[in-house]
C-alpha positions in Angstrom: -35.0 -12.6 -86.3 -33.7 -15.0 -89.1 -32.9 -18.6 -88.1 -29.2 -18.1 -88.6 -29.2 -15.4 -86.0 -31.1 -17.5 -83.4 -27.7 -18.2 -81.6 -27.7 -14.5 -80.5 -30.7 -15.1 -78.2 -30.3 -15.5 -74.5 -31.5 -18.6 -72.7 -34.4 -16.5 -71.3 -35.4 -15.3 -74.9 -35.0 -18.7 -76.2 -37.3 -20.5 -73.7 -40.0 -17.7 -74.3 -40.2 -19.1 -77.8 -39.3 -22.9 -77.4 -41.7 -23.6 -74.5 -44.7 -22.1 -76.5 -43.8 -23.8 -79.7 -43.2 -20.5 -81.5 -39.5 -21.9 -82.0 -38.5 -25.3 -82.3 -35.7 -26.8 -80.1 -34.1 -28.2 -83.4 -33.9 -24.7 -84.9 -32.5 -23.3 -81.7 -29.9 -26.0 -81.5 -29.0 -26.0 -85.1 -28.3 -22.2 -85.0 -25.9 -22.7 -82.1 -24.2 -25.6 -83.8 -23.8 -23.4 -87.0 -22.3 -20.7 -84.9 -19.9 -23.3 -83.3 -18.7 -24.4 -86.8 -18.3 -20.8 -87.7 -16.2 -19.4 -84.8 -14.8 -22.5 -82.9 -11.9 -23.3 -85.3 -10.3 -20.1 -84.4 -11.1 -20.4 -80.6 -10.8 -24.1 -79.9 -13.2 -23.7 -77.1 -15.2 -26.7 -77.8 -13.0 -29.7 -78.0 -15.7 -32.4 -78.6 -18.5 -31.7 -81.2 -21.8 -33.3 -80.1 -23.8 -31.9 -83.0 -25.3 -35.2 -84.0 -26.6 -36.3 -80.6 -27.7 -32.8 -79.9 -29.9 -32.6 -82.9 -31.4 -35.9 -82.1 -32.2 -34.9 -78.7 -33.7 -31.6 -79.8 -36.0 -33.4 -82.3 -37.1 -35.8 -79.4 -37.8 -32.8 -77.3 -40.0 -31.2 -80.2 -41.9 -34.4 -80.6 -42.5 -34.8 -76.8 -43.8 -31.0 -76.5 -46.1 -31.6 -79.6 -47.5 -34.7 -77.9 -48.6 -32.7 -74.9 -45.5 -33.1 -72.6 -44.9 -30.1 -70.4 -41.6 -28.6 -71.4 -38.9 -28.0 -68.9 -37.6 -24.5 -67.9 -34.7 -24.8 -70.2 -36.5 -26.4 -73.1 -34.2 -26.5 -76.1 -31.5 -24.3 -74.7 -28.1 -25.3 -76.2 -25.4 -25.7 -73.5 -21.8 -26.9 -73.3 -20.2 -29.1 -70.7 -16.6 -28.9 -69.3 -14.5 -31.9 -70.0 -13.7 -32.5 -66.3 -17.3 -33.6 -65.6 -18.9 -36.9 -66.5 -21.3 -37.2 -69.4 -22.4 -40.7 -70.4 -20.4 -42.2 -73.1 -17.8 -39.4 -73.4 -14.2 -39.1 -72.0 -13.7 -37.1 -68.6 -10.1 -36.3 -69.8 -9.5 -33.2 -67.6 -7.1 -32.1 -70.2 -4.7 -35.0 -69.5 -3.7 -37.4 -72.3 -3.5 -40.2 -69.9 -7.3 -39.8 -69.2 -8.2 -39.5 -72.8 -10.0 -43.0 -72.7 -11.7 -42.5 -69.2 -15.3 -42.9 -70.5 -18.1 -41.8 -68.2 -20.4 -44.7 -67.3 -23.1 -42.2 -66.2 -23.9 -38.4 -66.1 -22.8 -36.2 -63.3 -25.6 -34.5 -61.4 -25.1 -31.0 -63.1 -25.5 -32.7 -66.6 -28.5 -34.7 -65.5 -30.1 -31.8 -64.0 -29.5 -29.6 -67.1 -31.0 -32.2 -69.3 -33.9 -32.9 -67.1 -34.7 -29.1 -67.4 -34.6 -29.6 -71.2 -31.3 -28.3 -72.1 -29.4 -29.7 -75.0 -25.6 -30.4 -74.8 -23.9 -29.3 -78.2 -20.3 -29.8 -77.2 -17.7 -30.2 -74.4 -15.3 -27.5 -73.6 -11.6 -27.3 -72.9 -9.9 -27.0 -69.7 -6.1 -26.9 -68.6 -4.4 -30.1 -67.4 -6.0 -31.3 -64.1 -8.2 -28.1 -64.2 -5.7 -26.4 -62.1 -4.7 -23.2 -64.1 -6.2 -19.8 -64.6 -5.3 -20.2 -68.3 -6.5 -23.0 -70.7 -4.0 -25.0 -72.6 -3.2 -28.7 -72.5 -1.1 -31.3 -74.5 -4.3 -33.3 -75.3 -6.5 -30.5 -77.0 -4.4 -27.5 -77.2 -4.9 -24.0 -76.4 -8.2 -22.1 -76.1 -8.2 -18.5 -77.4 -10.1 -15.5 -76.0 -12.7 -14.3 -78.5 -11.7 -10.6 -77.8 -8.3 -11.3 -79.1 -5.1 -13.3 -78.5 -3.7 -10.6 -76.3 -5.9 -11.9 -73.4 -5.9 -15.4 -71.8 -9.3 -16.9 -71.9 -8.9 -17.7 -68.2 -9.2 -21.1 -66.5 -9.9 -23.5 -65.6 -13.3 -23.1 -67.4 -11.7 -21.2 -70.3 -13.3 -23.2 -73.0 -16.8 -22.5 -71.4 -16.2 -18.7 -71.0 -14.8 -18.3 -74.6 -17.6 -20.5 -76.0 -20.6 -18.9 -74.3 -19.3 -15.2 -75.1 -18.5 -16.2 -78.7 -22.3 -17.4 -79.2 -21.7 -21.1 -78.9 -24.6 -22.1 -76.6 -26.6 -19.7 -74.4 -25.1 -21.5 -71.2 -21.8 -23.0 -70.3 -21.1 -25.3 -67.5 -18.1 -24.9 -65.4 -16.7 -25.4 -61.9 -14.5 -23.4 -59.3 -12.1 -24.4 -56.6 -10.2 -21.1 -56.5 -11.8 -18.9 -59.3 -12.4 -21.3 -62.3 -15.9 -19.9 -63.0 -14.9 -16.2 -62.3 -11.6 -16.1 -64.0 -13.2 -17.0 -67.4 -16.0 -14.7 -66.8 -13.6 -11.9 -66.2 -11.4 -12.7 -69.1 -14.3 -12.9 -71.6 -16.8 -10.4 -70.2 -19.4 -13.0 -69.1 -21.6 -13.1 -66.1 -21.4 -16.0 -63.5 -21.9 -16.7 -59.8 -19.7 -19.1 -57.9 -22.3 -21.0 -55.8 -21.7 -21.4 -52.1 -20.9 -24.8 -50.5 -23.6 -27.4 -50.7 -25.7 -25.5 -53.3 -25.2 -27.7 -56.5 -24.9 -31.5 -56.2 -21.4 -32.8 -57.5 -20.0 -36.1 -58.1 -18.3 -37.8 -61.0 -19.4 -41.5 -61.5 -16.1 -42.3 -63.2 -14.0 -41.4 -60.2 -12.1 -44.2 -58.5 -11.7 -42.4 -55.0 -13.2 -39.5 -53.2 -11.5 -36.1 -53.4 -9.7 -34.6 -50.6 -11.5 -32.8 -47.9 -10.6 -29.3 -48.8 -11.4 -30.1 -52.4 -14.8 -31.0 -51.4 -15.4 -27.9 -49.3 -13.9 -25.5 -51.9 -15.0 -26.8 -55.4 -18.4 -26.2 -56.8 -20.3 -26.5 -59.9 -21.9 -23.6 -61.8 -22.8 -21.9 -65.0 -21.3 -19.0 -67.1 -23.9 -16.8 -69.0 -24.0 -13.8 -71.1 -26.6 -12.1 -68.8 -27.6 -12.1 -65.1 -31.2 -12.8 -66.1 -30.0 -16.2 -67.6 -28.5 -17.2 -64.3 -31.7 -16.6 -62.4 -33.4 -18.8 -65.2 -31.0 -21.7 -65.0 -29.6 -22.0 -61.6 -32.8 -23.2 -60.1 -32.5 -26.3 -62.3 -28.9 -26.8 -61.6 -29.4 -26.9 -57.8 -31.9 -29.6 -57.9 -31.1 -32.4 -55.3 -29.3 -35.5 -56.2 -28.8 -38.3 -53.7 -25.3 -39.0 -54.9 -24.1 -35.9 -53.2 -24.9 -36.6 -49.5 -24.0 -33.0 -48.4 -26.1 -31.1 -50.9 -28.5 -28.6 -49.1 -31.9 -28.3 -50.8 -32.4 -24.6 -50.2 -34.6 -22.8 -52.7 -32.8 -20.4 -55.2 -34.8 -17.3 -54.3 -34.6 -16.4 -50.7 -36.7 -13.9 -48.5 -36.5 -10.3 -49.3 -34.1 -8.2 -47.4 -35.9 -5.6 -45.2 -35.0 -2.1 -46.3 -32.4 -1.2 -48.9 -29.8 -3.9 -49.4 -26.5 -2.8 -47.8 -23.4 -3.3 -49.8 -19.9 -3.0 -48.4 -17.7 -1.5 -50.9 -13.9 -1.8 -50.9 -11.0 -1.0 -53.2 -8.4 -2.6 -51.0 -6.0 -4.7 -53.0 -4.0 -5.7 -50.1 -0.7 -4.3 -51.2 -1.1 -5.0 -55.0 -1.3 -2.1 -57.4 -4.9 -1.1 -58.4 -5.0 -0.3 -62.1 -7.0 2.8 -63.1 -9.2 0.8 -65.4 -10.2 -1.7 -62.5 -10.7 1.4 -60.2 -13.0 2.9 -62.8 -14.9 -0.2 -63.2 -15.4 -0.4 -59.4 -16.7 3.1 -59.2 -19.0 2.5 -62.1 -20.4 -0.6 -60.3 -20.9 1.4 -57.1 -22.9 4.1 -59.0 -25.1 1.6 -60.7 -26.0 -0.2 -57.6 -26.7 3.2 -55.8 -28.8 4.4 -58.6 -30.6 1.0 -58.4 -31.6 1.6 -54.7 -28.8 -0.3 -53.0 -27.1 1.4 -49.9 -23.5 1.2 -50.8 -21.0 2.1 -48.0 -17.3 1.9 -47.8 -16.5 -0.9 -45.3 -13.7 -3.2 -45.0 -14.7 -6.8 -44.8 -12.8 -9.3 -42.4 -9.1 -9.9 -43.5 -9.6 -11.3 -47.0 -5.8 -11.6 -47.4 -5.2 -13.7 -44.5 -8.2 -16.0 -45.1 -7.5 -16.3 -48.8 -3.7 -17.0 -48.4 -4.1 -19.4 -45.6 -7.0 -21.1 -47.3 -4.9 -21.6 -50.5 -1.9 -22.7 -48.7 -4.0 -25.3 -46.9 -5.4 -26.5 -50.3 -1.9 -26.6 -51.7 -1.0 -28.8 -48.6 -3.8 -31.2 -49.6 -2.8 -31.0 -53.2 0.8 -31.9 -52.4 -0.2 -34.8 -50.3 -2.9 -36.3 -52.6 -2.3 -34.9 -56.2 1.4 -34.2 -56.8 2.3 -37.9 -57.6 -0.5 -37.9 -60.3 0.8 -34.5 -61.6 4.4 -35.7 -61.7 3.4 -39.1 -63.5 0.8 -37.8 -66.0 1.3 -34.0 -66.3 3.3 -32.2 -69.1 6.7 -30.5 -68.1 4.7 -27.2 -68.3 2.1 -28.1 -65.6 4.7 -29.7 -63.4 6.7 -26.5 -63.5 3.7 -24.4 -62.7 2.7 -26.7 -59.7 6.4 -26.3 -58.4 5.9 -22.5 -58.5 2.4 -22.9 -57.0 4.2 -24.6 -54.0 6.6 -21.7 -53.8 4.0 -19.0 -53.9 1.6 -20.8 -51.5 3.9 -22.8 -49.2 1.8 -25.8 -48.4 0.7 -26.4 -44.8 1.3 -29.9 -43.6 0.9 -32.1 -40.6 -0.7 -30.5 -37.5 -0.4 -27.1 -39.1 -2.7 -28.2 -41.9 -5.2 -29.6 -39.4 -5.0 -26.3 -37.4 -5.7 -24.2 -40.6 -8.5 -26.5 -41.6 -10.1 -25.8 -38.2 -9.4 -22.0 -38.7 -11.7 -22.0 -41.6 -14.7 -21.9 -39.4 -13.2 -18.8 -37.6 -12.9 -17.0 -40.8 -16.3 -18.0 -42.1 -17.8 -16.9 -38.7 -16.1 -13.5 -39.1 -17.8 -13.1 -42.5 -21.1 -14.3 -41.3 -21.2 -11.7 -38.5 -20.1 -8.9 -41.0 -22.8 -9.9 -43.5 -25.4 -9.6 -40.9 -25.0 -5.8 -41.6 -23.9 -6.0 -45.3 -25.4 -9.0 -47.2 -23.2 -8.0 -50.2 -19.6 -7.1 -50.6 -18.5 -5.3 -53.7 -14.8 -5.6 -54.4 -12.2 -6.0 -57.1 -11.8 -9.5 -58.6 -8.2 -9.0 -59.8 -6.3 -5.7 -59.2 -5.1 -5.5 -62.8 -6.7 -6.1 -66.3 -6.9 -9.8 -67.2 -3.4 -11.2 -68.0 -1.8 -12.5 -71.3 -1.9 -16.2 -72.3 0.8 -18.3 -70.6 1.6 -15.7 -68.0 1.7 -18.4 -65.4 4.4 -20.2 -67.2 6.9 -17.2 -66.5 8.0 -18.3 -63.2 7.2 -16.8 -59.8 6.4 -13.3 -61.1 4.0 -14.8 -63.6 2.1 -17.0 -61.0 2.0 -14.1 -58.7 0.3 -11.8 -61.3 -2.1 -14.5 -62.3 -3.0 -16.2 -58.9 -1.1 -14.7 -56.1 -2.9 -11.5 -56.3 -6.4 -13.0 -56.6 -7.1 -13.2 -53.0 -10.7 -12.0 -53.5 -11.2 -15.1 -55.6 -9.9 -18.0 -53.7 -11.0 -16.6 -50.2 -14.5 -17.0 -51.3 -13.8 -20.8 -51.9 -12.2 -21.3 -48.5 -15.1 -19.5 -46.9 -17.7 -21.4 -49.0 -19.6 -18.3 -49.7 -21.3 -17.2 -53.0 -19.3 -14.8 -55.2 -20.5 -13.4 -58.6 -18.5 -11.9 -61.3 -20.1 -9.2 -63.8 -18.4 -6.9 -66.3 -18.6 -3.3 -65.5 -16.2 -1.7 -68.2 -14.8 -2.2 -71.5 -11.3 -1.0 -71.3 -9.4 0.2 -74.4 -5.9 -0.8 -73.6 -2.7 -0.6 -75.7 -2.9 -4.3 -76.8 -6.5 -4.1 -77.6 -10.1 -3.8 -75.9 -10.9 -6.1 -72.9 -13.7 -6.4 -70.4 -13.2 -5.6 -66.6 -15.2 -7.5 -64.2 -15.9 -6.7 -60.5 -16.8 -9.3 -57.8 -19.9 -9.4 -55.6 -19.8 -11.8 -52.6 -23.1 -12.6 -50.9 -24.4 -14.1 -47.7 -24.4 -17.9 -47.5 -27.3 -19.4 -49.4 -28.1 -15.9 -51.2 -26.7 -16.4 -54.5 -29.9 -14.7 -55.7 -28.8 -11.5 -54.0 -25.5 -11.6 -55.9 -27.3 -12.1 -59.2 -29.7 -9.4 -58.5 -26.7 -7.0 -58.0 -25.0 -8.1 -61.3 -28.4 -7.5 -63.1 -28.4 -3.9 -61.7 -24.8 -3.3 -62.8 -25.4 -5.0 -66.2 -28.4 -2.7 -66.7 -26.2 0.1 -66.8 -23.1 -1.3 -68.5 -25.0 -3.4 -71.1 -24.3 -7.0 -72.0 -20.6 -7.3 -73.0 -21.4 -9.9 -75.7 -22.9 -7.2 -78.0 -19.6 -5.1 -78.6 -17.7 -8.4 -78.8 -20.1 -9.7 -81.5 -19.7 -6.4 -83.3 -15.9 -6.6 -83.1 -16.0 -10.3 -84.5 -18.4 -9.4 -87.2 -15.8 -6.7 -88.2 -13.1 -9.3 -88.4 -11.3 -8.0 -85.2 -11.1 -11.5 -83.5 -12.2 -15.0 -83.3 
């Protein structure tokens, strides 16, 4: 492989070379920077270019390795960081013009953990205003485009991360997820991710002036978007390293004990009243077949009420958002995001007062139901969205638009309310009238067993192939990006 093509390597492939010295960190990083310069102008996925400091860090890593230092597990791997997380000396703008000068005084735990492992940050990726849309656009940095084409939203809120990593800008992309913000971009772009469970990845922004609301603390998690399941197994053990700034982090090893016998998977196509698109159904059938052939015991079984837990959980979150965040959105948000929030409050009527407290208490009831169910079924294979991914700005089209984007996504935000791990993996490339687009499925897992979900992603990926490969062929042919 020539130097210009090094950006194509996965994080796993890169580290096999960089850790032995067969490939310099500088060359690995330079190739990703060159790729960023080539494709990012059409995508606007990376909104802060950190090339100069990335190359300086890569050279330092090479010098340290040559001097006898033991290279980290992610030595020389180019990564991106989402602009809603602190990175020393850079703005944590969250896509909001009023925050464009909020300069981070120190690194957030996820940034520190990645760098301790030897990763090199080459850029910071776009997010919607307040990181609270399933699409990515804001008045500070503008719109991010999907590398598959402008007929598909890049997803949100980690839309810049998903578009960047799939286009070849870095081997790993940081993101976060309070209602689907890792999984929406993975599904939109054909990437692989796992939303970690509560307490898995340490989180805190040194720049923040007040603590987040309780439900935001319970539902929001940090994670990574990758092009292969193998890269998640490589990188997530570094991301979950403990940090005392998160007092509720749980130091559980990434890989858990083997499950005795074949792993049982509950399989459901239930979309709770929403129409199931034939392409989504085909992706689910493909994933079931891939898991069965890989030795999993896949059975049709209905998990505890996803719709009830998801809707009530998101209405509770909207209650907290209405109380703690609405004034900031009204004061600093664009008219577009204010209008979207108004529809959120219609689609998910906020719980308030005693009702909110009772629903927060009911969270344990829902989680217990799932815990008991997962004693028999450690994994649940389900739709992520009932329809192929939506077009850009669909959530600006009133109640109908928000309903299609978020209202139907109960399998997404239910997992946040429950605090359970949930992975997203592409199982099909659909040829639709407006153009090709990937179709992802979701795999939820027992608490603390993200590794089981990623194993299942790997089994599906082994049959479906990495979705980045046909995408890169399309880009090379001039079809997008």
